[in-house]
TORRODO-211278 format. One record per residue (C-alpha): chain; x, y, z. Coordinates in steps of 0.5 Angstrom, whole numbers, plus 2048, in hexadecimal, padded with zeros to 3 digits. Layout:
REM residues N
<site><chain>A</chain><c1>X</c1><c2>Y</c2><c3>Z</c3></site>
...
//
This chain:
REM residues 331
<site><chain>A</chain><c1>800</c1><c2>801</c2><c3>800</c3></site>
<site><chain>A</chain><c1>803</c1><c2>806</c2><c3>7FE</c3></site>
<site><chain>A</chain><c1>802</c1><c2>80E</c2><c3>800</c3></site>
<site><chain>A</chain><c1>802</c1><c2>810</c2><c3>807</c3></site>
<site><chain>A</chain><c1>804</c1><c2>80A</c2><c3>80B</c3></site>
<site><chain>A</chain><c1>80A</c1><c2>808</c2><c3>807</c3></site>
<site><chain>A</chain><c1>810</c1><c2>80B</c2><c3>804</c3></site>
<site><chain>A</chain><c1>815</c1><c2>80A</c2><c3>7FF</c3></site>
<site><chain>A</chain><c1>81D</c1><c2>809</c2><c3>800</c3></site>
<site><chain>A</chain><c1>821</c1><c2>80B</c2><c3>7FA</c3></site>
<site><chain>A</chain><c1>828</c1><c2>80A</c2><c3>7FB</c3></site>
<site><chain>A</chain><c1>82E</c1><c2>80C</c2><c3>7F5</c3></site>
<site><chain>A</chain><c1>835</c1><c2>80A</c2><c3>7F5</c3></site>
<site><chain>A</chain><c1>83A</c1><c2>809</c2><c3>7F0</c3></site>
<site><chain>A</chain><c1>840</c1><c2>805</c2><c3>7EE</c3></site>
<site><chain>A</chain><c1>846</c1><c2>805</c2><c3>7E9</c3></site>
<site><chain>A</chain><c1>847</c1><c2>80E</c2><c3>7E9</c3></site>
<site><chain>A</chain><c1>84E</c1><c2>80D</c2><c3>7EA</c3></site>
<site><chain>A</chain><c1>851</c1><c2>808</c2><c3>7E6</c3></site>
<site><chain>A</chain><c1>854</c1><c2>808</c2><c3>7DF</c3></site>
<site><chain>A</chain><c1>84F</c1><c2>803</c2><c3>7DB</c3></site>
<site><chain>A</chain><c1>849</c1><c2>801</c2><c3>7DB</c3></site>
<site><chain>A</chain><c1>842</c1><c2>803</c2><c3>7DD</c3></site>
<site><chain>A</chain><c1>840</c1><c2>808</c2><c3>7E2</c3></site>
<site><chain>A</chain><c1>83A</c1><c2>805</c2><c3>7E5</c3></site>
<site><chain>A</chain><c1>834</c1><c2>808</c2><c3>7EA</c3></site>
<site><chain>A</chain><c1>830</c1><c2>803</c2><c3>7EE</c3></site>
<site><chain>A</chain><c1>82A</c1><c2>806</c2><c3>7F1</c3></site>
<site><chain>A</chain><c1>824</c1><c2>803</c2><c3>7F5</c3></site>
<site><chain>A</chain><c1>81D</c1><c2>804</c2><c3>7F6</c3></site>
<site><chain>A</chain><c1>81A</c1><c2>801</c2><c3>7FC</c3></site>
<site><chain>A</chain><c1>812</c1><c2>802</c2><c3>7FF</c3></site>
<site><chain>A</chain><c1>812</c1><c2>801</c2><c3>806</c3></site>
<site><chain>A</chain><c1>80D</c1><c2>801</c2><c3>80C</c3></site>
<site><chain>A</chain><c1>80E</c1><c2>80A</c2><c3>80D</c3></site>
<site><chain>A</chain><c1>813</c1><c2>80B</c2><c3>813</c3></site>
<site><chain>A</chain><c1>817</c1><c2>805</c2><c3>812</c3></site>
<site><chain>A</chain><c1>81F</c1><c2>807</c2><c3>810</c3></site>
<site><chain>A</chain><c1>822</c1><c2>801</c2><c3>812</c3></site>
<site><chain>A</chain><c1>821</c1><c2>7FB</c2><c3>80D</c3></site>
<site><chain>A</chain><c1>826</c1><c2>7F8</c2><c3>80F</c3></site>
<site><chain>A</chain><c1>822</c1><c2>7F6</c2><c3>816</c3></site>
<site><chain>A</chain><c1>81C</c1><c2>7F4</c2><c3>813</c3></site>
<site><chain>A</chain><c1>820</c1><c2>7EF</c2><c3>80E</c3></site>
<site><chain>A</chain><c1>825</c1><c2>7EC</c2><c3>814</c3></site>
<site><chain>A</chain><c1>825</c1><c2>7E5</c2><c3>813</c3></site>
<site><chain>A</chain><c1>826</c1><c2>7E6</c2><c3>80C</c3></site>
<site><chain>A</chain><c1>829</c1><c2>7ED</c2><c3>80A</c3></site>
<site><chain>A</chain><c1>82F</c1><c2>7EE</c2><c3>80E</c3></site>
<site><chain>A</chain><c1>834</c1><c2>7F4</c2><c3>80D</c3></site>
<site><chain>A</chain><c1>83B</c1><c2>7F0</c2><c3>80F</c3></site>
<site><chain>A</chain><c1>83D</c1><c2>7EA</c2><c3>80B</c3></site>
<site><chain>A</chain><c1>840</c1><c2>7E5</c2><c3>80E</c3></site>
<site><chain>A</chain><c1>839</c1><c2>7E3</c2><c3>812</c3></site>
<site><chain>A</chain><c1>835</c1><c2>7DD</c2><c3>810</c3></site>
<site><chain>A</chain><c1>830</c1><c2>7E0</c2><c3>80D</c3></site>
<site><chain>A</chain><c1>82F</c1><c2>7E1</c2><c3>804</c3></site>
<site><chain>A</chain><c1>82F</c1><c2>7E8</c2><c3>803</c3></site>
<site><chain>A</chain><c1>833</c1><c2>7ED</c2><c3>805</c3></site>
<site><chain>A</chain><c1>831</c1><c2>7F4</c2><c3>803</c3></site>
<site><chain>A</chain><c1>837</c1><c2>7F9</c2><c3>806</c3></site>
<site><chain>A</chain><c1>83D</c1><c2>7FE</c2><c3>802</c3></site>
<site><chain>A</chain><c1>83D</c1><c2>7F9</c2><c3>7FB</c3></site>
<site><chain>A</chain><c1>846</c1><c2>7FA</c2><c3>7FE</c3></site>
<site><chain>A</chain><c1>843</c1><c2>7F5</c2><c3>803</c3></site>
<site><chain>A</chain><c1>83F</c1><c2>7F1</c2><c3>800</c3></site>
<site><chain>A</chain><c1>844</c1><c2>7F0</c2><c3>7FA</c3></site>
<site><chain>A</chain><c1>84B</c1><c2>7EC</c2><c3>7FA</c3></site>
<site><chain>A</chain><c1>84F</c1><c2>7EB</c2><c3>7F4</c3></site>
<site><chain>A</chain><c1>84E</c1><c2>7E4</c2><c3>7F5</c3></site>
<site><chain>A</chain><c1>849</c1><c2>7DD</c2><c3>7F4</c3></site>
<site><chain>A</chain><c1>845</c1><c2>7DF</c2><c3>7FB</c3></site>
<site><chain>A</chain><c1>845</c1><c2>7E7</c2><c3>7F9</c3></site>
<site><chain>A</chain><c1>842</c1><c2>7E6</c2><c3>7F2</c3></site>
<site><chain>A</chain><c1>83C</c1><c2>7E1</c2><c3>7F5</c3></site>
<site><chain>A</chain><c1>83A</c1><c2>7E5</c2><c3>7FB</c3></site>
<site><chain>A</chain><c1>83B</c1><c2>7EC</c2><c3>7F7</c3></site>
<site><chain>A</chain><c1>836</c1><c2>7E8</c2><c3>7F1</c3></site>
<site><chain>A</chain><c1>831</c1><c2>7E5</c2><c3>7F6</c3></site>
<site><chain>A</chain><c1>830</c1><c2>7EB</c2><c3>7F8</c3></site>
<site><chain>A</chain><c1>82F</c1><c2>7EF</c2><c3>7F3</c3></site>
<site><chain>A</chain><c1>82A</c1><c2>7EA</c2><c3>7EF</c3></site>
<site><chain>A</chain><c1>826</c1><c2>7E9</c2><c3>7F4</c3></site>
<site><chain>A</chain><c1>824</c1><c2>7EF</c2><c3>7F5</c3></site>
<site><chain>A</chain><c1>824</c1><c2>7F1</c2><c3>7EF</c3></site>
<site><chain>A</chain><c1>81F</c1><c2>7EB</c2><c3>7EE</c3></site>
<site><chain>A</chain><c1>81A</c1><c2>7EE</c2><c3>7F3</c3></site>
<site><chain>A</chain><c1>817</c1><c2>7F3</c2><c3>7EE</c3></site>
<site><chain>A</chain><c1>81A</c1><c2>7F0</c2><c3>7E7</c3></site>
<site><chain>A</chain><c1>814</c1><c2>7EC</c2><c3>7E3</c3></site>
<site><chain>A</chain><c1>816</c1><c2>7E4</c2><c3>7E3</c3></site>
<site><chain>A</chain><c1>818</c1><c2>7E2</c2><c3>7DC</c3></site>
<site><chain>A</chain><c1>814</c1><c2>7E0</c2><c3>7D6</c3></site>
<site><chain>A</chain><c1>816</c1><c2>7D9</c2><c3>7D6</c3></site>
<site><chain>A</chain><c1>818</c1><c2>7D5</c2><c3>7DC</c3></site>
<site><chain>A</chain><c1>816</c1><c2>7D5</c2><c3>7E4</c3></site>
<site><chain>A</chain><c1>81C</c1><c2>7D9</c2><c3>7E6</c3></site>
<site><chain>A</chain><c1>81D</c1><c2>7E0</c2><c3>7EA</c3></site>
<site><chain>A</chain><c1>823</c1><c2>7E2</c2><c3>7E6</c3></site>
<site><chain>A</chain><c1>822</c1><c2>7E5</c2><c3>7DF</c3></site>
<site><chain>A</chain><c1>829</c1><c2>7E2</c2><c3>7DC</c3></site>
<site><chain>A</chain><c1>82A</c1><c2>7E9</c2><c3>7D7</c3></site>
<site><chain>A</chain><c1>82D</c1><c2>7ED</c2><c3>7DB</c3></site>
<site><chain>A</chain><c1>82B</c1><c2>7F4</c2><c3>7D7</c3></site>
<site><chain>A</chain><c1>825</c1><c2>7F2</c2><c3>7D9</c3></site>
<site><chain>A</chain><c1>825</c1><c2>7F0</c2><c3>7E1</c3></site>
<site><chain>A</chain><c1>82B</c1><c2>7F6</c2><c3>7E2</c3></site>
<site><chain>A</chain><c1>828</c1><c2>7FC</c2><c3>7DF</c3></site>
<site><chain>A</chain><c1>822</c1><c2>7FD</c2><c3>7E3</c3></site>
<site><chain>A</chain><c1>81D</c1><c2>802</c2><c3>7E0</c3></site>
<site><chain>A</chain><c1>823</c1><c2>806</c2><c3>7DE</c3></site>
<site><chain>A</chain><c1>826</c1><c2>805</c2><c3>7D6</c3></site>
<site><chain>A</chain><c1>82E</c1><c2>806</c2><c3>7D5</c3></site>
<site><chain>A</chain><c1>82F</c1><c2>80B</c2><c3>7D0</c3></site>
<site><chain>A</chain><c1>830</c1><c2>809</c2><c3>7C9</c3></site>
<site><chain>A</chain><c1>837</c1><c2>809</c2><c3>7C9</c3></site>
<site><chain>A</chain><c1>837</c1><c2>802</c2><c3>7CC</c3></site>
<site><chain>A</chain><c1>833</c1><c2>7FF</c2><c3>7C7</c3></site>
<site><chain>A</chain><c1>83A</c1><c2>800</c2><c3>7C3</c3></site>
<site><chain>A</chain><c1>83E</c1><c2>7FD</c2><c3>7C8</c3></site>
<site><chain>A</chain><c1>841</c1><c2>7F6</c2><c3>7C5</c3></site>
<site><chain>A</chain><c1>843</c1><c2>7F3</c2><c3>7CC</c3></site>
<site><chain>A</chain><c1>83B</c1><c2>7F4</c2><c3>7CD</c3></site>
<site><chain>A</chain><c1>83A</c1><c2>7EC</c2><c3>7CA</c3></site>
<site><chain>A</chain><c1>83F</c1><c2>7EA</c2><c3>7CE</c3></site>
<site><chain>A</chain><c1>83A</c1><c2>7EC</c2><c3>7D5</c3></site>
<site><chain>A</chain><c1>839</c1><c2>7E4</c2><c3>7D8</c3></site>
<site><chain>A</chain><c1>832</c1><c2>7E2</c2><c3>7DA</c3></site>
<site><chain>A</chain><c1>82F</c1><c2>7E1</c2><c3>7E0</c3></site>
<site><chain>A</chain><c1>832</c1><c2>7DF</c2><c3>7E5</c3></site>
<site><chain>A</chain><c1>839</c1><c2>7DF</c2><c3>7E4</c3></site>
<site><chain>A</chain><c1>83D</c1><c2>7DD</c2><c3>7EA</c3></site>
<site><chain>A</chain><c1>837</c1><c2>7DA</c2><c3>7EE</c3></site>
<site><chain>A</chain><c1>833</c1><c2>7D4</c2><c3>7EE</c3></site>
<site><chain>A</chain><c1>82C</c1><c2>7D5</c2><c3>7EB</c3></site>
<site><chain>A</chain><c1>828</c1><c2>7D1</c2><c3>7F0</c3></site>
<site><chain>A</chain><c1>82B</c1><c2>7D4</c2><c3>7F6</c3></site>
<site><chain>A</chain><c1>82A</c1><c2>7DA</c2><c3>7F4</c3></site>
<site><chain>A</chain><c1>823</c1><c2>7D9</c2><c3>7F2</c3></site>
<site><chain>A</chain><c1>823</c1><c2>7D6</c2><c3>7F9</c3></site>
<site><chain>A</chain><c1>825</c1><c2>7DD</c2><c3>7FB</c3></site>
<site><chain>A</chain><c1>821</c1><c2>7E1</c2><c3>7F7</c3></site>
<site><chain>A</chain><c1>81A</c1><c2>7DE</c2><c3>7FA</c3></site>
<site><chain>A</chain><c1>81D</c1><c2>7DE</c2><c3>801</c3></site>
<site><chain>A</chain><c1>81E</c1><c2>7E5</c2><c3>7FF</c3></site>
<site><chain>A</chain><c1>816</c1><c2>7E6</c2><c3>7FE</c3></site>
<site><chain>A</chain><c1>813</c1><c2>7E3</c2><c3>804</c3></site>
<site><chain>A</chain><c1>819</c1><c2>7E8</c2><c3>808</c3></site>
<site><chain>A</chain><c1>816</c1><c2>7EF</c2><c3>804</c3></site>
<site><chain>A</chain><c1>80F</c1><c2>7EC</c2><c3>805</c3></site>
<site><chain>A</chain><c1>80F</c1><c2>7EB</c2><c3>80C</c3></site>
<site><chain>A</chain><c1>813</c1><c2>7F2</c2><c3>80C</c3></site>
<site><chain>A</chain><c1>80D</c1><c2>7F6</c2><c3>808</c3></site>
<site><chain>A</chain><c1>814</c1><c2>7F8</c2><c3>804</c3></site>
<site><chain>A</chain><c1>813</c1><c2>7F9</c2><c3>7FC</c3></site>
<site><chain>A</chain><c1>818</c1><c2>7F9</c2><c3>7F7</c3></site>
<site><chain>A</chain><c1>815</c1><c2>7FE</c2><c3>7F2</c3></site>
<site><chain>A</chain><c1>81B</c1><c2>7FE</c2><c3>7EE</c3></site>
<site><chain>A</chain><c1>822</c1><c2>7FE</c2><c3>7EE</c3></site>
<site><chain>A</chain><c1>827</c1><c2>7FE</c2><c3>7E8</c3></site>
<site><chain>A</chain><c1>82E</c1><c2>800</c2><c3>7E6</c3></site>
<site><chain>A</chain><c1>82F</c1><c2>807</c2><c3>7E1</c3></site>
<site><chain>A</chain><c1>836</c1><c2>804</c2><c3>7DE</c3></site>
<site><chain>A</chain><c1>839</c1><c2>80A</c2><c3>7DA</c3></site>
<site><chain>A</chain><c1>83F</c1><c2>807</c2><c3>7D6</c3></site>
<site><chain>A</chain><c1>846</c1><c2>80B</c2><c3>7D4</c3></site>
<site><chain>A</chain><c1>844</c1><c2>80E</c2><c3>7CF</c3></site>
<site><chain>A</chain><c1>83E</c1><c2>812</c2><c3>7D1</c3></site>
<site><chain>A</chain><c1>842</c1><c2>813</c2><c3>7D7</c3></site>
<site><chain>A</chain><c1>847</c1><c2>816</c2><c3>7D3</c3></site>
<site><chain>A</chain><c1>841</c1><c2>81A</c2><c3>7CE</c3></site>
<site><chain>A</chain><c1>83F</c1><c2>81D</c2><c3>7D5</c3></site>
<site><chain>A</chain><c1>845</c1><c2>81E</c2><c3>7D7</c3></site>
<site><chain>A</chain><c1>846</c1><c2>823</c2><c3>7D1</c3></site>
<site><chain>A</chain><c1>83F</c1><c2>826</c2><c3>7D1</c3></site>
<site><chain>A</chain><c1>841</c1><c2>828</c2><c3>7D8</c3></site>
<site><chain>A</chain><c1>847</c1><c2>82A</c2><c3>7DA</c3></site>
<site><chain>A</chain><c1>847</c1><c2>827</c2><c3>7E0</c3></site>
<site><chain>A</chain><c1>846</c1><c2>81F</c2><c3>7E4</c3></site>
<site><chain>A</chain><c1>843</c1><c2>822</c2><c3>7EA</c3></site>
<site><chain>A</chain><c1>83D</c1><c2>825</c2><c3>7E5</c3></site>
<site><chain>A</chain><c1>83D</c1><c2>81F</c2><c3>7DF</c3></site>
<site><chain>A</chain><c1>83C</c1><c2>81B</c2><c3>7E5</c3></site>
<site><chain>A</chain><c1>836</c1><c2>81F</c2><c3>7E9</c3></site>
<site><chain>A</chain><c1>832</c1><c2>81F</c2><c3>7E3</c3></site>
<site><chain>A</chain><c1>833</c1><c2>818</c2><c3>7E2</c3></site>
<site><chain>A</chain><c1>831</c1><c2>817</c2><c3>7EA</c3></site>
<site><chain>A</chain><c1>82B</c1><c2>81C</c2><c3>7E8</c3></site>
<site><chain>A</chain><c1>828</c1><c2>817</c2><c3>7E3</c3></site>
<site><chain>A</chain><c1>827</c1><c2>812</c2><c3>7E8</c3></site>
<site><chain>A</chain><c1>824</c1><c2>817</c2><c3>7EE</c3></site>
<site><chain>A</chain><c1>81F</c1><c2>818</c2><c3>7E7</c3></site>
<site><chain>A</chain><c1>81D</c1><c2>811</c2><c3>7E7</c3></site>
<site><chain>A</chain><c1>81E</c1><c2>810</c2><c3>7EF</c3></site>
<site><chain>A</chain><c1>819</c1><c2>819</c2><c3>7EF</c3></site>
<site><chain>A</chain><c1>814</c1><c2>815</c2><c3>7EA</c3></site>
<site><chain>A</chain><c1>812</c1><c2>810</c2><c3>7F1</c3></site>
<site><chain>A</chain><c1>810</c1><c2>816</c2><c3>7F5</c3></site>
<site><chain>A</chain><c1>809</c1><c2>814</c2><c3>7F2</c3></site>
<site><chain>A</chain><c1>808</c1><c2>80E</c2><c3>7F5</c3></site>
<site><chain>A</chain><c1>80A</c1><c2>80F</c2><c3>7FC</c3></site>
<site><chain>A</chain><c1>80F</c1><c2>815</c2><c3>800</c3></site>
<site><chain>A</chain><c1>816</c1><c2>813</c2><c3>7FE</c3></site>
<site><chain>A</chain><c1>81C</c1><c2>813</c2><c3>802</c3></site>
<site><chain>A</chain><c1>823</c1><c2>813</c2><c3>7FD</c3></site>
<site><chain>A</chain><c1>82A</c1><c2>813</c2><c3>7FF</c3></site>
<site><chain>A</chain><c1>831</c1><c2>813</c2><c3>7FA</c3></site>
<site><chain>A</chain><c1>836</c1><c2>812</c2><c3>7FC</c3></site>
<site><chain>A</chain><c1>83A</c1><c2>819</c2><c3>7FD</c3></site>
<site><chain>A</chain><c1>83D</c1><c2>81A</c2><c3>7F6</c3></site>
<site><chain>A</chain><c1>845</c1><c2>81C</c2><c3>7F7</c3></site>
<site><chain>A</chain><c1>846</c1><c2>823</c2><c3>7FB</c3></site>
<site><chain>A</chain><c1>83F</c1><c2>825</c2><c3>7F9</c3></site>
<site><chain>A</chain><c1>83B</c1><c2>828</c2><c3>7FE</c3></site>
<site><chain>A</chain><c1>837</c1><c2>82D</c2><c3>7FB</c3></site>
<site><chain>A</chain><c1>830</c1><c2>82A</c2><c3>7F7</c3></site>
<site><chain>A</chain><c1>82A</c1><c2>830</c2><c3>7F9</c3></site>
<site><chain>A</chain><c1>82C</c1><c2>834</c2><c3>7F2</c3></site>
<site><chain>A</chain><c1>82D</c1><c2>82E</c2><c3>7EE</c3></site>
<site><chain>A</chain><c1>826</c1><c2>82A</c2><c3>7F1</c3></site>
<site><chain>A</chain><c1>824</c1><c2>832</c2><c3>7F0</c3></site>
<site><chain>A</chain><c1>826</c1><c2>831</c2><c3>7E9</c3></site>
<site><chain>A</chain><c1>824</c1><c2>829</c2><c3>7E8</c3></site>
<site><chain>A</chain><c1>81D</c1><c2>829</c2><c3>7EA</c3></site>
<site><chain>A</chain><c1>81A</c1><c2>830</c2><c3>7E8</c3></site>
<site><chain>A</chain><c1>813</c1><c2>82C</c2><c3>7E9</c3></site>
<site><chain>A</chain><c1>815</c1><c2>82C</c2><c3>7F1</c3></site>
<site><chain>A</chain><c1>816</c1><c2>831</c2><c3>7F7</c3></site>
<site><chain>A</chain><c1>81D</c1><c2>82F</c2><c3>7F9</c3></site>
<site><chain>A</chain><c1>81E</c1><c2>830</c2><c3>801</c3></site>
<site><chain>A</chain><c1>825</c1><c2>82F</c2><c3>805</c3></site>
<site><chain>A</chain><c1>825</c1><c2>82B</c2><c3>80B</c3></site>
<site><chain>A</chain><c1>82D</c1><c2>82B</c2><c3>80D</c3></site>
<site><chain>A</chain><c1>833</c1><c2>82B</c2><c3>80A</c3></site>
<site><chain>A</chain><c1>839</c1><c2>829</c2><c3>80D</c3></site>
<site><chain>A</chain><c1>840</c1><c2>825</c2><c3>80A</c3></site>
<site><chain>A</chain><c1>83C</c1><c2>81E</c2><c3>80B</c3></site>
<site><chain>A</chain><c1>835</c1><c2>81F</c2><c3>809</c3></site>
<site><chain>A</chain><c1>831</c1><c2>824</c2><c3>806</c3></site>
<site><chain>A</chain><c1>82A</c1><c2>824</c2><c3>806</c3></site>
<site><chain>A</chain><c1>824</c1><c2>826</c2><c3>802</c3></site>
<site><chain>A</chain><c1>81D</c1><c2>826</c2><c3>801</c3></site>
<site><chain>A</chain><c1>819</c1><c2>826</c2><c3>7FA</c3></site>
<site><chain>A</chain><c1>812</c1><c2>828</c2><c3>7FA</c3></site>
<site><chain>A</chain><c1>80E</c1><c2>827</c2><c3>7F3</c3></site>
<site><chain>A</chain><c1>80A</c1><c2>82E</c2><c3>7F2</c3></site>
<site><chain>A</chain><c1>805</c1><c2>82A</c2><c3>7EF</c3></site>
<site><chain>A</chain><c1>803</c1><c2>827</c2><c3>7F6</c3></site>
<site><chain>A</chain><c1>805</c1><c2>820</c2><c3>7F2</c3></site>
<site><chain>A</chain><c1>80A</c1><c2>81E</c2><c3>7F8</c3></site>
<site><chain>A</chain><c1>810</c1><c2>81F</c2><c3>7FC</c3></site>
<site><chain>A</chain><c1>818</c1><c2>81C</c2><c3>7FC</c3></site>
<site><chain>A</chain><c1>81D</c1><c2>81D</c2><c3>801</c3></site>
<site><chain>A</chain><c1>825</c1><c2>81C</c2><c3>7FE</c3></site>
<site><chain>A</chain><c1>82A</c1><c2>81B</c2><c3>803</c3></site>
<site><chain>A</chain><c1>832</c1><c2>81C</c2><c3>800</c3></site>
<site><chain>A</chain><c1>836</c1><c2>818</c2><c3>805</c3></site>
<site><chain>A</chain><c1>83C</c1><c2>815</c2><c3>806</c3></site>
<site><chain>A</chain><c1>83D</c1><c2>80E</c2><c3>806</c3></site>
<site><chain>A</chain><c1>836</c1><c2>80D</c2><c3>805</c3></site>
<site><chain>A</chain><c1>837</c1><c2>806</c2><c3>803</c3></site>
<site><chain>A</chain><c1>839</c1><c2>804</c2><c3>80B</c3></site>
<site><chain>A</chain><c1>833</c1><c2>807</c2><c3>80E</c3></site>
<site><chain>A</chain><c1>82D</c1><c2>807</c2><c3>809</c3></site>
<site><chain>A</chain><c1>82B</c1><c2>801</c2><c3>806</c3></site>
<site><chain>A</chain><c1>828</c1><c2>803</c2><c3>800</c3></site>
<site><chain>A</chain><c1>82F</c1><c2>806</c2><c3>7FE</c3></site>
<site><chain>A</chain><c1>833</c1><c2>800</c2><c3>801</c3></site>
<site><chain>A</chain><c1>82E</c1><c2>7FC</c2><c3>7FB</c3></site>
<site><chain>A</chain><c1>82F</c1><c2>801</c2><c3>7F6</c3></site>
<site><chain>A</chain><c1>836</c1><c2>800</c2><c3>7F6</c3></site>
<site><chain>A</chain><c1>836</c1><c2>7F8</c2><c3>7F6</c3></site>
<site><chain>A</chain><c1>832</c1><c2>7FA</c2><c3>7EF</c3></site>
<site><chain>A</chain><c1>837</c1><c2>7FE</c2><c3>7ED</c3></site>
<site><chain>A</chain><c1>83D</c1><c2>7F9</c2><c3>7EE</c3></site>
<site><chain>A</chain><c1>83A</c1><c2>7F4</c2><c3>7EB</c3></site>
<site><chain>A</chain><c1>839</c1><c2>7F7</c2><c3>7E6</c3></site>
<site><chain>A</chain><c1>840</c1><c2>7FA</c2><c3>7E5</c3></site>
<site><chain>A</chain><c1>842</c1><c2>7F3</c2><c3>7E6</c3></site>
<site><chain>A</chain><c1>83E</c1><c2>7F0</c2><c3>7E0</c3></site>
<site><chain>A</chain><c1>840</c1><c2>7F5</c2><c3>7DC</c3></site>
<site><chain>A</chain><c1>848</c1><c2>7F5</c2><c3>7DD</c3></site>
<site><chain>A</chain><c1>846</c1><c2>7ED</c2><c3>7DD</c3></site>
<site><chain>A</chain><c1>844</c1><c2>7ED</c2><c3>7D5</c3></site>
<site><chain>A</chain><c1>84A</c1><c2>7F3</c2><c3>7D4</c3></site>
<site><chain>A</chain><c1>84F</c1><c2>7EE</c2><c3>7D5</c3></site>
<site><chain>A</chain><c1>84C</c1><c2>7E8</c2><c3>7D2</c3></site>
<site><chain>A</chain><c1>84B</c1><c2>7EC</c2><c3>7CC</c3></site>
<site><chain>A</chain><c1>853</c1><c2>7EF</c2><c3>7CB</c3></site>
<site><chain>A</chain><c1>855</c1><c2>7E7</c2><c3>7CD</c3></site>
<site><chain>A</chain><c1>852</c1><c2>7E6</c2><c3>7C6</c3></site>
<site><chain>A</chain><c1>857</c1><c2>7E9</c2><c3>7C3</c3></site>
<site><chain>A</chain><c1>85D</c1><c2>7E8</c2><c3>7C8</c3></site>
<site><chain>A</chain><c1>85B</c1><c2>7E2</c2><c3>7CC</c3></site>
<site><chain>A</chain><c1>861</c1><c2>7E2</c2><c3>7D2</c3></site>
<site><chain>A</chain><c1>85F</c1><c2>7EA</c2><c3>7D3</c3></site>
<site><chain>A</chain><c1>85F</c1><c2>7EB</c2><c3>7DB</c3></site>
<site><chain>A</chain><c1>858</c1><c2>7ED</c2><c3>7DD</c3></site>
<site><chain>A</chain><c1>857</c1><c2>7F4</c2><c3>7E0</c3></site>
<site><chain>A</chain><c1>852</c1><c2>7F8</c2><c3>7E5</c3></site>
<site><chain>A</chain><c1>853</c1><c2>7FD</c2><c3>7E1</c3></site>
<site><chain>A</chain><c1>855</c1><c2>801</c2><c3>7E7</c3></site>
<site><chain>A</chain><c1>85B</c1><c2>807</c2><c3>7E5</c3></site>
<site><chain>A</chain><c1>861</c1><c2>803</c2><c3>7E7</c3></site>
<site><chain>A</chain><c1>85F</c1><c2>7FC</c2><c3>7E4</c3></site>
<site><chain>A</chain><c1>85B</c1><c2>7FF</c2><c3>7DE</c3></site>
<site><chain>A</chain><c1>861</c1><c2>802</c2><c3>7DD</c3></site>
<site><chain>A</chain><c1>865</c1><c2>7FC</c2><c3>7DD</c3></site>
<site><chain>A</chain><c1>860</c1><c2>7F9</c2><c3>7DA</c3></site>
<site><chain>A</chain><c1>860</c1><c2>7FE</c2><c3>7D4</c3></site>
<site><chain>A</chain><c1>868</c1><c2>7FD</c2><c3>7D3</c3></site>
<site><chain>A</chain><c1>867</c1><c2>7F6</c2><c3>7D2</c3></site>
<site><chain>A</chain><c1>860</c1><c2>7F6</c2><c3>7CD</c3></site>
<site><chain>A</chain><c1>864</c1><c2>7FA</c2><c3>7C7</c3></site>
<site><chain>A</chain><c1>862</c1><c2>7F3</c2><c3>7C3</c3></site>
<site><chain>A</chain><c1>85B</c1><c2>7F3</c2><c3>7C6</c3></site>
<site><chain>A</chain><c1>85A</c1><c2>7FA</c2><c3>7C4</c3></site>
<site><chain>A</chain><c1>85D</c1><c2>7FA</c2><c3>7BE</c3></site>
<site><chain>A</chain><c1>859</c1><c2>7F4</c2><c3>7BB</c3></site>
<site><chain>A</chain><c1>852</c1><c2>7F8</c2><c3>7BE</c3></site>
<site><chain>A</chain><c1>853</c1><c2>7FE</c2><c3>7BA</c3></site>
<site><chain>A</chain><c1>850</c1><c2>802</c2><c3>7C0</c3></site>
<site><chain>A</chain><c1>852</c1><c2>809</c2><c3>7C1</c3></site>
<site><chain>A</chain><c1>855</c1><c2>80A</c2><c3>7C8</c3></site>
<site><chain>A</chain><c1>84F</c1><c2>80F</c2><c3>7CB</c3></site>
<site><chain>A</chain><c1>84A</c1><c2>808</c2><c3>7CB</c3></site>
<site><chain>A</chain><c1>850</c1><c2>806</c2><c3>7CF</c3></site>
<site><chain>A</chain><c1>853</c1><c2>80A</c2><c3>7D4</c3></site>
<site><chain>A</chain><c1>84F</c1><c2>80F</c2><c3>7D8</c3></site>
<site><chain>A</chain><c1>852</c1><c2>817</c2><c3>7D7</c3></site>
<site><chain>A</chain><c1>851</c1><c2>818</c2><c3>7DE</c3></site>
//
């Protein structure tokens, strides 16, 4: 039941803002919960935990805690990401599982990637889902999570990832001349999607704070001319605003918070989705270039290792014929 007895908790976080190679991934979640509820961890106790290493099947936490670059870390991250995505995704047309094997249909939610994504040659190498987990075990986890969410009266309205390939990022950097401005424009795209949920119930949204930016009031006023924007408070660690639609169609409380993925369930879940999508894309990236150079050591795309990969991948890059701006971030 929507309305005054319910509220929508929204979380936004990114993965891959700093690397040299690969996409920026912006994860988002929209959870409808009972009014006054701000701690889904408590309502989902016994099924979802925030500390890896416990016996619970699902860990929702900062993706840096959930994922380590080993088999257990990869399985843990995939279990969390796919189990929650399965709660909002329709079942595949054929088969009786909750997990749609098509990664693009399953990951991107309601925000489609830019057209440049369709032109990436490694897109064809994206693994079918699940990539590392046992399918039957994952299906069981999805069923148990569905029961826990129902008991807690929590509904996953939407969840997904906006992937921003290097070519799109470079085009934005050229247009804005500023990495922070480009990042804000991309996060704003997701915020507009969150804002639309206000017609269902009041929205409380939390965004992991973007770099060193502390003041967002004027940016929000420009981005949401249809809303009254009120400053709630600005500080080095947290900046909060209230948006009310001028036509009375709903409200949004918006917090930008340092390390929000450590304190806020919906941001932690968005962090896991973003990290999972980026890892899935980098796996496809490495598989594509291994076609040309089988002995090429894979990369996660971060600055130091990305530079190593570029130095070692000259044969693969030459054979691919791809321009540098399709691979390497300008900033």
